C-alpha positions as CSV (number, residue, x, y, z in Angstrom):
1,M,-25.4,-89.7,-22.1
2,K,-28.9,-89.9,-20.9
3,N,-30.3,-93.4,-21.3
4,I,-33.7,-93.1,-23.0
5,F,-34.7,-96.8,-23.1
6,S,-33.5,-100.4,-23.1
7,F,-35.0,-103.2,-25.1
8,N,-36.3,-106.6,-24.0
9,Y,-39.4,-108.5,-24.5
10,K,-41.2,-106.5,-21.7
11,T,-40.7,-103.3,-23.6
12,F,-41.8,-104.9,-27.0
13,G,-43.6,-102.4,-29.1
14,K,-43.0,-99.3,-27.0
15,M,-40.4,-97.4,-29.2
16,P,-41.7,-94.0,-30.5
17,D,-42.8,-94.3,-34.1
18,V,-40.3,-91.6,-35.3
19,F,-37.5,-93.9,-34.2
20,I,-39.0,-97.0,-35.6
21,N,-39.4,-95.3,-39.0
22,V,-35.7,-94.6,-39.0
23,I,-34.9,-98.2,-38.1
24,K,-37.1,-99.5,-40.9
25,T,-35.1,-97.6,-43.6
26,S,-31.6,-98.3,-42.0
27,P,-29.3,-100.4,-43.9
28,L,-29.0,-103.0,-41.2
29,F,-32.7,-103.7,-41.0
30,I,-33.7,-103.2,-44.6
31,G,-36.4,-105.7,-45.7
32,A,-37.5,-106.5,-42.1
33,S,-41.0,-106.1,-40.9
34,E,-41.8,-104.1,-37.7
35,K,-42.5,-107.3,-35.8
36,E,-39.1,-108.7,-36.9
37,I,-37.4,-105.4,-36.0
38,Y,-38.7,-105.5,-32.4
39,S,-37.8,-109.2,-32.1
40,M,-34.2,-108.5,-33.2
41,L,-33.8,-105.4,-31.0
42,A,-34.7,-107.4,-28.0
43,C,-32.4,-110.3,-29.2
44,L,-29.5,-107.8,-29.7
45,G,-29.9,-106.2,-26.1
46,S,-30.5,-102.9,-27.7
47,F,-30.6,-99.7,-25.7
48,A,-30.7,-96.0,-26.7
49,G,-28.8,-92.9,-25.4
50,K,-29.3,-89.3,-25.9
51,Y,-26.3,-87.0,-26.2
52,E,-26.0,-83.2,-26.1
53,K,-24.1,-81.3,-28.9
54,N,-20.3,-81.9,-28.7
55,E,-20.7,-84.9,-26.2
56,A,-18.3,-87.8,-26.8
57,I,-20.2,-91.0,-27.7
58,F,-16.9,-92.9,-27.4
59,H,-13.3,-91.8,-27.2
60,A,-10.2,-93.2,-29.0
61,N,-8.8,-96.4,-27.3
62,E,-12.0,-97.4,-25.7
63,N,-13.2,-100.8,-26.0
64,I,-16.2,-100.9,-28.4
65,T,-18.6,-103.8,-28.3
66,N,-21.8,-102.1,-29.7
67,V,-22.7,-100.9,-33.2
68,G,-24.5,-97.6,-33.1
69,L,-27.4,-96.5,-35.3
70,V,-28.3,-92.7,-35.3
71,L,-32.0,-92.3,-34.6
72,S,-31.8,-88.5,-34.6
73,G,-29.2,-85.9,-35.1
74,S,-25.8,-86.6,-36.4
75,L,-22.1,-87.2,-35.2
76,Y,-18.6,-86.9,-36.3
77,L,-16.0,-89.6,-36.5
78,E,-12.8,-87.9,-35.9
79,R,-9.0,-88.7,-35.2
80,E,-6.4,-86.7,-33.2
81,D,-2.6,-87.1,-33.6
82,Y,-0.1,-87.0,-30.8
83,W,-0.1,-83.1,-31.0
84,G,-3.8,-82.6,-30.9
85,N,-4.4,-82.0,-34.6
86,R,-7.9,-83.0,-35.6
87,S,-8.7,-85.0,-38.7
88,L,-12.5,-85.5,-39.6
89,L,-13.1,-88.9,-41.2
90,L,-16.9,-89.0,-41.6
91,R,-20.1,-87.3,-40.7
92,V,-22.7,-89.9,-39.7
93,E,-26.4,-88.8,-40.2
94,K,-29.7,-90.1,-39.1
95,G,-30.3,-93.7,-40.1
96,E,-26.5,-94.5,-40.5
97,L,-24.4,-97.0,-38.6
98,F,-21.1,-96.4,-36.9
99,G,-18.5,-98.2,-34.9
100,E,-19.3,-101.5,-36.6
101,I,-15.6,-102.2,-37.5
102,Y,-14.3,-102.0,-34.1
103,A,-17.3,-103.8,-32.6
104,C,-16.8,-106.7,-34.9
105,E,-13.2,-107.1,-34.0
106,P,-12.6,-106.2,-30.3
107,L,-8.7,-106.7,-30.7
108,L,-8.5,-103.7,-33.1
109,S,-7.3,-100.5,-31.5
110,T,-10.1,-97.8,-31.5
111,N,-8.2,-94.9,-32.9
112,I,-11.1,-92.6,-33.5
113,S,-13.6,-90.8,-31.5
114,A,-17.3,-90.3,-32.0
115,I,-18.6,-86.8,-31.1
116,S,-22.2,-85.5,-31.4
117,A,-22.6,-82.7,-33.9
118,E,-25.9,-81.8,-32.3
119,E,-28.4,-83.2,-29.9
120,T,-28.3,-86.8,-31.1
121,V,-30.0,-90.1,-30.1
122,V,-28.1,-93.3,-30.8
123,L,-29.5,-96.9,-30.7
124,F,-26.8,-99.3,-29.6
125,M,-26.8,-103.0,-30.5
126,D,-24.5,-105.9,-29.3
127,V,-22.7,-106.8,-32.5
128,Q,-21.4,-110.1,-31.1
129,R,-25.1,-111.2,-31.0
130,I,-25.4,-110.4,-34.7
131,T,-22.2,-112.3,-35.6
132,T,-23.0,-115.5,-33.6
133,L,-25.8,-118.0,-33.7
134,C,-29.0,-116.7,-32.3
135,T,-30.2,-118.7,-29.3
136,S,-33.8,-117.5,-29.9
137,N,-33.9,-118.9,-33.5
138,C,-34.7,-115.6,-35.0
139,I,-36.0,-116.0,-38.5
140,Y,-34.5,-112.7,-39.6
141,H,-31.0,-113.3,-38.1
142,S,-29.3,-114.5,-41.3
143,Q,-30.6,-111.5,-43.2
144,L,-29.2,-109.3,-40.5
145,I,-25.7,-110.8,-41.0
146,H,-26.0,-110.2,-44.7
147,N,-26.9,-106.6,-44.2
148,L,-24.1,-106.0,-41.8
149,L,-21.6,-107.3,-44.4
150,S,-23.2,-104.9,-46.9
151,V,-22.8,-102.1,-44.5
152,L,-19.2,-102.9,-43.8
153,A,-18.4,-103.1,-47.6
154,K,-20.0,-99.6,-48.2
155,K,-18.1,-98.1,-45.3
156,A,-14.8,-99.5,-46.8
157,Y,-15.8,-98.0,-50.2
158,M,-16.4,-94.5,-48.6
159,L,-13.1,-94.6,-46.8
160,T,-11.3,-95.6,-50.1
161,C,-13.0,-92.6,-51.8
162,K,-11.7,-90.3,-49.0
163,I,-8.2,-91.7,-49.5
164,N,-8.5,-90.8,-53.1
165,H,-9.3,-87.3,-52.2
166,I,-6.7,-86.5,-49.7
167,T,-3.9,-88.1,-51.5
168,K,-4.3,-85.4,-54.4
169,R,-1.3,-83.2,-54.5
170,T,-3.0,-79.8,-54.3
171,T,-5.9,-78.3,-52.3
172,R,-7.6,-77.6,-55.7
173,N,-7.3,-81.2,-56.7
174,K,-8.6,-82.4,-53.4
175,L,-11.7,-80.1,-53.6
176,L,-12.4,-81.0,-57.3
177,S,-12.1,-84.7,-56.5
178,Y,-14.5,-84.5,-53.7
179,F,-17.0,-82.2,-55.5
180,S,-16.9,-84.5,-58.5
181,E,-17.8,-87.5,-56.3
182,Q,-20.6,-85.5,-54.7
183,A,-22.0,-84.5,-58.0
184,L,-22.0,-88.1,-59.3
185,L,-23.8,-89.3,-56.1
186,A,-26.4,-86.5,-56.4
187,G,-26.8,-87.1,-60.1
188,S,-26.6,-83.3,-60.6
189,S,-24.1,-80.5,-61.0
190,E,-25.8,-78.9,-57.8
191,F,-25.6,-80.5,-54.5
192,M,-25.3,-80.0,-50.8
193,I,-22.3,-81.2,-48.8
194,P,-22.6,-82.2,-45.2
195,F,-19.7,-80.0,-43.9
196,N,-19.2,-76.3,-43.0
197,R,-16.0,-74.7,-44.1
198,Q,-13.9,-75.9,-41.2
199,E,-15.3,-79.4,-41.3
200,L,-14.6,-79.7,-45.1
201,A,-10.9,-78.5,-44.4
202,D,-10.6,-81.1,-41.8
203,F,-12.1,-83.8,-43.9
204,L,-9.7,-83.1,-46.7
205,S,-6.7,-82.5,-44.5
206,V,-6.0,-79.0,-45.6
207,N,-5.6,-75.6,-44.0
208,R,-9.0,-73.7,-43.8
209,S,-7.6,-70.3,-44.8
210,A,-5.8,-71.8,-47.9
211,M,-8.9,-73.8,-48.8
212,S,-11.0,-70.8,-48.6
213,A,-8.8,-68.8,-50.8
214,E,-8.7,-71.7,-53.3
215,L,-12.6,-71.9,-53.3
216,S,-12.7,-68.1,-54.0
217,R,-10.3,-68.5,-56.9
218,M,-12.2,-71.4,-58.4
219,Q,-15.4,-69.3,-58.2
220,S,-13.7,-66.3,-59.8
221,E,-12.6,-68.6,-62.7
222,G,-16.1,-69.9,-63.2
223,I,-15.2,-73.4,-62.2
224,I,-17.8,-73.5,-59.3
225,T,-20.3,-71.3,-57.5
226,F,-21.0,-71.7,-53.8
227,C,-23.1,-70.4,-51.0
228,K,-22.3,-72.0,-47.7
229,N,-22.6,-75.6,-48.2
230,H,-24.4,-75.5,-51.6
231,I,-22.2,-76.2,-54.4
232,K,-22.7,-75.9,-58.3
233,L,-20.1,-77.1,-60.8
234,Q,-19.7,-75.3,-64.0
235,K,-18.6,-76.9,-67.3
236,V,-15.1,-75.7,-68.2
237,D,-12.4,-77.1,-70.3
238,N,-9.7,-77.6,-67.7
239,P,-10.6,-76.9,-63.9
240,L,-7.2,-78.0,-62.8
C-alpha cells in the first residue's frame, strides 16, 4: 500500500475533488454537506491508501479496526478453505464500503481477504470512533451511526441473497436465481454483471467449465443471450 494522505484538521479541505464527490454519494455520508464530511473525516482519523492490482488490502485472520470506502477502482472479498479453494463473496465497487462487520466487532475472526481487482484507492476510517460518543461534539455524528446501521443491514441482505443463489441444487438454478435478481435490480431484462466467467463461477461456487457449458445450453434453448458480462433474459415458459 502507498499511503496517499491522512486526515486531520491541518489537511482540512485538501482532498482531490474526484474523491470528495465519491464520498458525498457514499451510503455512509449520504445527506452530509462537504463541510460536515471534512469534519467527520478528521474526527475518524481517516487516511487513504493506493493499491496495485491483485494487492492484498487485508488477509484472513488479520485484526480489522478500520472500515474501508473505495474511492477508485474495485476489490474482491474472497475466502479460501484449508486446501486453497477460492470462493468469491462480493465485488466491492467505487463508493461502496467493506470490512465494516469485522471492524465493528474486533472479537470476530476475519475469515475473508480483500484483494484489489485493479489499481484501487481506499479511504480508511476508525469505526470505533463512529460507534462511540464523539469528543468533538460533531453535529453529524448521530446521522453517521444511522447510516452505518443501514449499510450493515444492506450488506446482510446481499449475503442472504447470495446464500439463496448458491443453495440451489443445480448450476442452471444458481445462474437463473442470480440473473433473476440482477434483472429485478436493473429493472430490465438486459443488464451487466460485475464478474467475468471465472469470477461468476467462484461467486456461485460452481465449476467454471460446467457453468460455461450450462450457459451455452441456456442460450441455445432461447432462455438467455449473453456477450461477456452483458446478459439478456428471454421470456420462456419453463427455463428450469
